[in-house]
C-alpha positions as CSV (number, residue, x, y, z in Angstrom):
1,X,20.1,-1.1,4.2
2,X,19.4,-4.6,5.4
3,X,16.6,-6.9,6.5
4,X,16.9,-9.1,9.6
5,X,14.6,-12.0,10.4
6,X,14.0,-12.2,14.1
7,X,11.5,-15.1,14.4
8,X,9.2,-17.3,12.3
9,X,5.9,-19.0,13.1
10,X,6.3,-22.9,13.2
11,X,2.7,-23.5,12.1
12,X,2.5,-20.8,9.4
13,X,4.9,-18.9,7.2
14,X,4.6,-15.7,9.3
15,X,7.8,-13.9,10.0
16,X,8.9,-11.1,12.4
17,X,11.8,-9.0,11.2
18,X,13.3,-5.6,11.0
19,X,14.0,-3.6,7.8
20,X,16.9,-1.3,8.6
21,X,17.0,1.9,6.6
22,X,19.0,5.2,6.7
23,X,16.0,6.8,8.3
24,X,15.5,4.2,11.0
25,X,14.3,0.6,11.5
26,X,10.9,-0.7,10.4
27,X,9.7,-3.7,12.5
28,X,7.8,-6.1,10.3
29,X,5.2,-7.1,9.6
30,X,4.3,-3.4,9.1
31,X,1.5,-1.3,7.6
32,X,2.7,1.8,5.7
33,X,0.2,4.7,5.6
34,X,-0.2,6.2,2.1
35,X,0.9,9.7,1.4
36,X,0.5,9.8,-2.3
37,X,1.3,13.5,-2.8
38,X,3.9,13.7,-0.1
39,X,1.3,13.9,2.7
40,X,-1.0,11.5,4.4
41,X,-4.2,13.4,4.1
42,X,-5.0,15.4,7.2
43,X,-2.2,13.9,9.3
44,X,0.9,15.6,10.7
45,X,4.1,13.6,10.6
46,X,4.3,13.8,14.4
47,X,0.9,12.2,14.7
48,X,1.9,9.4,12.4
49,X,4.9,8.8,14.6
50,X,2.7,8.8,17.7
51,X,0.3,6.3,16.2
52,X,3.1,3.9,15.4
53,X,3.9,4.4,11.7
54,X,7.6,3.6,10.9
55,X,7.4,3.9,7.1
56,X,5.2,6.0,4.7
57,X,4.5,5.6,1.0
58,X,4.4,8.3,-1.7
59,X,3.8,8.1,-5.4
60,X,6.5,9.0,-7.9
61,X,4.0,9.5,-10.8
62,X,2.0,12.1,-8.9
63,X,5.1,13.9,-7.5
64,X,6.6,14.0,-11.0
65,X,3.6,16.1,-12.0
66,X,3.4,18.2,-8.9
67,X,5.6,19.7,-7.5
68,X,8.2,18.0,-9.7
69,X,11.2,15.8,-8.6
70,X,13.7,18.6,-9.3
71,X,11.8,20.9,-6.9
72,X,11.8,18.2,-4.2
73,X,15.5,17.5,-4.7
74,X,16.4,21.1,-4.5
75,X,14.4,21.5,-1.3
76,X,16.4,18.8,0.4
77,X,14.7,15.6,-0.7
78,X,11.3,14.0,0.0
79,X,11.9,13.4,3.7
80,X,12.6,17.1,4.3
81,X,9.9,18.2,1.9
82,X,7.2,16.3,3.8
83,X,8.6,16.8,7.3
84,X,9.0,13.1,7.9
85,X,12.2,11.6,9.4
86,X,11.2,7.9,9.2
87,X,11.6,5.5,6.3
88,X,9.9,6.2,3.0
89,X,8.9,4.0,0.0
90,X,8.0,5.5,-3.4
91,X,5.8,3.6,-5.8
92,X,6.9,3.9,-9.5
93,X,3.7,4.8,-11.2
94,X,3.0,1.2,-12.2
95,X,-0.5,1.5,-10.5
96,X,-1.3,4.4,-12.9
97,X,-0.4,2.2,-15.8
98,X,-3.6,0.3,-14.7
99,X,-5.8,3.1,-13.3
100,X,-5.1,5.6,-16.1
101,X,-5.4,3.0,-18.9
102,X,-7.4,5.3,-21.3
103,X,-4.7,8.0,-20.9
104,X,-1.6,5.9,-21.6
105,X,0.1,3.8,-24.2
106,X,2.4,1.0,-23.1
107,X,5.4,0.3,-25.4
108,X,8.5,-1.9,-25.0
109,X,10.5,1.3,-24.2
110,X,8.1,2.6,-21.5
111,X,4.8,4.3,-20.9
112,X,3.5,7.4,-22.7
113,X,1.0,9.1,-20.4
114,X,-1.4,12.0,-20.8
115,X,-1.5,13.8,-17.5
116,X,-4.8,13.2,-15.6
117,X,-4.5,16.8,-14.5
118,X,-4.3,18.7,-17.8
119,X,-3.6,16.2,-20.6
120,X,0.1,17.2,-20.9
121,X,2.4,14.4,-22.3
122,X,4.6,12.5,-20.0
123,X,7.0,9.6,-20.8
124,X,8.1,7.0,-18.2
125,X,10.9,4.6,-19.0
126,X,12.4,2.1,-16.5
127,X,15.5,4.2,-16.4
128,X,13.7,7.5,-16.0
129,X,11.6,6.1,-13.1
130,X,14.7,5.0,-11.2
131,X,16.3,8.4,-11.8
132,X,13.1,10.1,-10.6
133,X,13.0,8.2,-7.4
134,X,16.7,8.7,-6.8
135,X,16.0,12.5,-7.0
136,X,13.2,12.1,-4.6
137,X,15.4,10.2,-2.2
138,X,13.1,7.5,-0.7
139,X,14.7,4.6,1.1
140,X,12.8,1.9,-0.9
141,X,12.0,2.4,-4.5
142,X,9.9,0.4,-7.0
143,X,10.6,-0.3,-10.7
144,X,8.1,0.5,-13.5
145,X,5.7,-2.5,-14.1
146,X,2.5,-3.4,-15.9
147,X,-0.5,-4.0,-13.7
148,X,-3.6,-5.5,-15.3
149,X,-7.3,-5.3,-14.7
150,X,-9.3,-8.3,-13.5
151,X,-10.2,-10.5,-15.2
152,X,-7.7,-10.7,-18.0
153,X,-6.6,-13.4,-20.4
154,X,-3.6,-15.6,-19.8
155,X,-2.0,-14.3,-23.0
156,X,-2.3,-10.7,-21.8
157,X,-1.0,-11.6,-18.4
158,X,2.0,-13.4,-19.9
159,X,2.8,-10.4,-22.2
160,X,2.6,-8.0,-19.3
161,X,4.8,-10.2,-17.2
162,X,7.5,-10.4,-19.9
163,X,7.5,-6.7,-20.2
164,X,7.6,-6.2,-16.4
165,X,10.6,-8.6,-16.2
166,X,12.5,-6.8,-18.9
167,X,11.8,-3.5,-17.2
168,X,13.0,-4.9,-13.8
169,X,16.3,-5.9,-15.4
170,X,16.7,-2.4,-16.9
171,X,15.8,-0.8,-13.6
172,X,18.4,-2.8,-11.8
173,X,21.1,-1.8,-14.3
174,X,20.1,1.9,-14.0
175,X,20.6,2.1,-10.2
176,X,23.2,4.6,-9.0
177,X,22.4,5.1,-5.3
178,X,23.6,2.6,-2.8
179,X,21.4,4.0,0.0
180,X,18.2,2.9,-1.7
181,X,16.6,-0.6,-1.9
182,X,15.1,-1.4,-5.3
183,X,12.3,-4.0,-5.0
184,X,11.3,-6.2,-7.9
185,X,7.5,-6.6,-8.5
186,X,5.9,-10.0,-9.1
187,X,3.1,-9.8,-11.7
188,X,1.4,-12.6,-13.7
189,X,-2.3,-11.9,-13.4
190,X,-4.4,-14.5,-11.6
191,X,-2.4,-17.4,-13.1
192,X,-0.4,-19.4,-10.5
193,X,2.2,-20.7,-13.0
194,X,2.9,-17.2,-14.2
195,X,3.3,-15.9,-10.6
196,X,5.8,-18.7,-9.9
197,X,7.6,-17.9,-13.1
198,X,7.8,-14.2,-12.2
199,X,9.0,-14.9,-8.7
200,X,11.8,-17.2,-9.9
201,X,12.9,-14.7,-12.6
202,X,13.0,-11.8,-10.1
203,X,14.8,-13.9,-7.5
204,X,17.6,-14.5,-10.0
205,X,18.2,-10.7,-10.2
206,X,19.2,-10.8,-6.5
207,X,17.4,-7.6,-5.6
208,X,17.2,-6.2,-2.0
209,X,13.5,-7.0,-1.8
210,X,10.4,-8.1,-3.6
211,X,6.8,-6.9,-4.0
212,X,3.7,-8.6,-5.1
213,X,1.6,-6.4,-7.4
214,X,-1.5,-6.7,-9.5
215,X,-3.6,-8.1,-6.6
216,X,-6.6,-6.6,-4.8
217,X,-8.0,-5.4,-8.1
218,X,-11.4,-7.0,-7.8
219,X,-10.5,-10.7,-7.6
220,X,-12.0,-13.0,-4.9
221,X,-10.0,-13.2,-1.7
222,X,-9.3,-16.9,-2.2
223,X,-7.7,-16.0,-5.5
224,X,-5.4,-13.4,-3.8
225,X,-4.3,-16.0,-1.3
226,X,-3.6,-18.6,-4.1
227,X,-1.4,-16.1,-5.9
228,X,0.6,-15.5,-2.8
229,X,1.0,-19.2,-2.2
230,X,2.2,-19.6,-5.8
231,X,4.8,-16.8,-5.6
232,X,6.2,-16.5,-2.1
233,X,7.9,-19.9,-1.9
234,X,10.1,-18.9,-4.9
235,X,11.3,-15.7,-3.3
236,X,14.4,-15.5,-1.1
237,X,13.5,-15.9,2.6
238,X,16.2,-13.5,3.7
239,X,14.7,-10.6,1.7
240,X,11.6,-8.5,2.6
241,X,8.3,-9.2,0.8
242,X,5.8,-6.4,0.2
243,X,2.1,-6.9,-0.8
244,X,0.9,-3.8,-2.6
245,X,-2.5,-2.2,-2.1
246,X,-4.0,-4.6,0.6
247,X,-5.4,-3.1,3.8
248,X,-8.4,-4.9,5.2
249,X,-7.5,-6.4,8.6
250,X,-8.5,-10.0,7.7
251,X,-6.4,-9.7,4.5
252,X,-3.4,-8.4,6.3
253,X,-3.4,-11.3,8.8
254,X,-4.0,-13.8,6.0
255,X,-1.0,-12.4,4.1
256,X,1.2,-12.3,7.2
257,X,0.5,-15.9,7.7
258,X,1.7,-16.6,4.2
259,X,5.0,-14.8,4.8
260,X,4.4,-11.1,3.8
261,X,6.3,-8.4,5.6
262,X,5.1,-5.0,4.3
263,X,1.7,-3.6,3.3
264,X,0.1,-0.3,2.1
265,X,-3.4,0.7,1.2
266,X,-5.6,3.8,0.9
267,X,-8.5,1.9,2.5
268,X,-8.1,3.2,6.1
269,X,-7.8,6.9,5.1
270,X,-10.4,6.8,2.3
271,X,-13.0,5.2,4.5
272,X,-12.2,7.5,7.4
273,X,-13.0,10.5,5.4
274,X,-16.5,9.0,4.7
275,X,-17.1,8.3,8.4
276,X,-15.9,4.7,8.4
277,X,-14.1,3.4,11.5
278,X,-12.2,0.1,12.0
279,X,-13.0,-1.7,15.3
280,X,-12.2,-5.2,16.6
281,X,-15.8,-6.2,15.6
282,X,-15.6,-4.8,12.0
283,X,-16.3,-1.5,10.4
284,X,-18.8,1.0,11.7
285,X,-20.3,4.1,10.1
286,X,-20.1,7.1,12.4
287,X,-22.7,8.9,10.3
288,X,-25.4,6.4,11.5
289,X,-28.0,7.8,13.8
290,X,-27.3,5.3,16.5
291,X,-24.2,7.2,17.4
292,X,-26.0,10.6,17.9
293,X,-26.0,10.2,21.7
294,X,-23.3,7.6,22.2
295,X,-21.1,8.8,25.1
296,X,-18.7,5.9,24.8
297,X,-15.5,6.2,22.7
298,X,-15.8,5.6,19.0
299,X,-14.1,2.2,19.6
300,X,-14.4,1.3,23.3
301,X,-11.6,-1.4,23.0
302,X,-9.1,1.0,21.5
303,X,-6.5,3.0,23.4
304,X,-5.5,5.5,20.6
305,X,-5.5,9.2,21.3
306,X,-8.8,9.8,19.6
307,X,-10.7,7.1,21.5
308,X,-9.1,8.3,24.7
309,X,-10.4,11.8,24.2
310,X,-13.6,11.9,22.1
311,X,-17.0,10.3,22.2
312,X,-18.7,8.5,19.3
313,X,-21.4,11.2,19.5
314,X,-18.8,13.9,19.0
315,X,-17.4,12.3,15.8
316,X,-21.0,11.7,14.6
317,X,-21.8,15.4,15.0
318,X,-18.6,16.4,13.2
319,X,-19.5,14.2,10.2
320,X,-23.1,15.4,10.2
321,X,-21.8,19.0,10.1
322,X,-19.2,18.1,7.5
323,X,-16.4,19.4,9.8
324,X,-12.9,18.5,8.5
325,X,-12.0,17.4,12.0
326,X,-14.2,14.4,11.7
327,X,-12.2,12.8,8.9
328,X,-9.0,13.8,10.5
329,X,-9.8,12.1,13.8
330,X,-11.2,9.0,12.1
331,X,-8.1,8.8,9.9
332,X,-5.8,8.9,12.9
333,X,-7.8,6.1,14.6
334,X,-7.9,3.8,11.5
335,X,-4.1,4.2,10.9
336,X,-3.5,3.5,14.6
337,X,-5.7,0.5,14.4
338,X,-3.8,-1.1,11.4
339,X,-0.3,-0.2,12.6
340,X,-1.2,-1.6,16.0
341,X,-2.7,-4.7,14.6
342,X,0.6,-5.5,12.8
343,X,2.7,-4.4,15.7
344,X,0.7,-7.0,17.8
345,X,1.3,-9.6,15.1
346,X,5.0,-8.9,15.2
347,X,5.0,-9.5,19.0
348,X,2.8,-12.6,18.6
349,X,5.2,-14.2,16.1
350,X,8.1,-13.5,18.4
351,X,6.2,-15.1,21.3
352,X,5.3,-18.1,19.2
353,X,1.6,-17.4,19.4
354,X,0.7,-15.9,16.0
355,X,-1.9,-18.6,15.2
356,X,-3.8,-18.0,18.5
357,X,-3.5,-14.3,18.0
358,X,-5.0,-14.4,14.5
359,X,-7.8,-16.8,15.5
360,X,-8.7,-14.6,18.4
361,X,-8.9,-11.5,16.2
362,X,-11.0,-13.2,13.5
363,X,-13.4,-14.7,16.1
364,X,-14.8,-11.2,16.7
365,X,-14.1,-9.5,13.4
366,X,-16.9,-9.2,10.9
367,X,-15.7,-8.7,7.3
368,X,-17.3,-6.2,5.1
369,X,-19.8,-7.5,2.5
370,X,-17.8,-8.1,-0.7
371,X,-20.7,-6.7,-2.7
372,X,-20.1,-3.4,-1.0
373,X,-16.5,-3.4,-2.1
374,X,-17.5,-4.2,-5.7
375,X,-20.0,-1.3,-5.7
376,X,-17.3,1.1,-4.3
377,X,-14.8,0.0,-7.0
378,X,-17.5,0.5,-9.7
379,X,-18.2,4.0,-8.4
380,X,-14.5,4.8,-8.3
381,X,-14.0,3.6,-11.9
382,X,-17.0,5.5,-13.1
383,X,-15.5,8.7,-11.5
384,X,-12.1,8.0,-13.1
385,X,-13.7,7.5,-16.5
386,X,-15.6,10.8,-16.3
387,X,-12.3,12.6,-15.5
388,X,-10.6,10.9,-18.4
389,X,-13.4,11.8,-20.8
390,X,-13.1,15.4,-19.7
391,X,-9.3,15.4,-20.3
392,X,-9.7,13.9,-23.7
393,X,-12.2,16.5,-24.7
394,X,-9.8,19.3,-23.8
């Protein structure tokens, strides 16, 4: 397990590197498709390899509930269980500390959950989360942390940061496997001095890598960038940096320019299932009537297997008829788009042309309306709240 820097951009902080794992190299910067429950929805692992994915992400909280870490371990580990021979990263369940707030209680010792499935009790401590991920067998593992909503007070952010730091120390002490990389997670809310404090404290633990959590939770994009600029200079340059939960193309290229190496997000798969497609000119909705007779590829500038074989009209019809194939094909394209974007960024950094590459992309890219994102998050939170209310009643 190691990380090698191959090149840096003289005009920005962008880096091209390689994360070496027991299951193969991961050229960075890289986008990691999300397979929360040991599968990237609708995609076969061979397809993920074909579209350029080198590392996938799964979620330890969800796998602890179903099918259970012991079941996965007994069946040969998470790689074999999901049929994936590349690198794997497992998240700890820290995101659920935020997303399942009404169903959990945070204590100094850990987090008491009520399962979002049936209300059954579940306790996560820093040590048990490390043991859980060692049983699953991912290459990169994350410690338990406290992620906060936005906005939040400075006092609440400082308290969560202190707890996250103590849990990181306990997690590091609990490690038993030498073939896994434990990343620390920088928290601190939207307060630059807390982000710097967190980064310095985690760097002192000399961990194999570092993640930036608690971002992309509804804050303005300028705030996200400011938090990266506060934390990244305090992290060791020779270790990989991972920005959690960010997947919009313009945000990826912004963060790459600040020195981030790894990314994950459910955005490309979630929007694909609703008919959303990423193109060089922004997002399109394949359900729109203008694609009913479009004989051109869904994205004429894309060379992925979907755009090489299908017309936009075909995908429009699949979505109109609610065929599962529509979401499957759009998911493949969106993941190929983001993996390809960061693969091109890797090449541009090595060629010394990252600034020009990013400027050329952003010159034709049209960002989504932030109001749409806020509306989508509000709908998601309302759905989650209804589910939590149902669980409480039972």
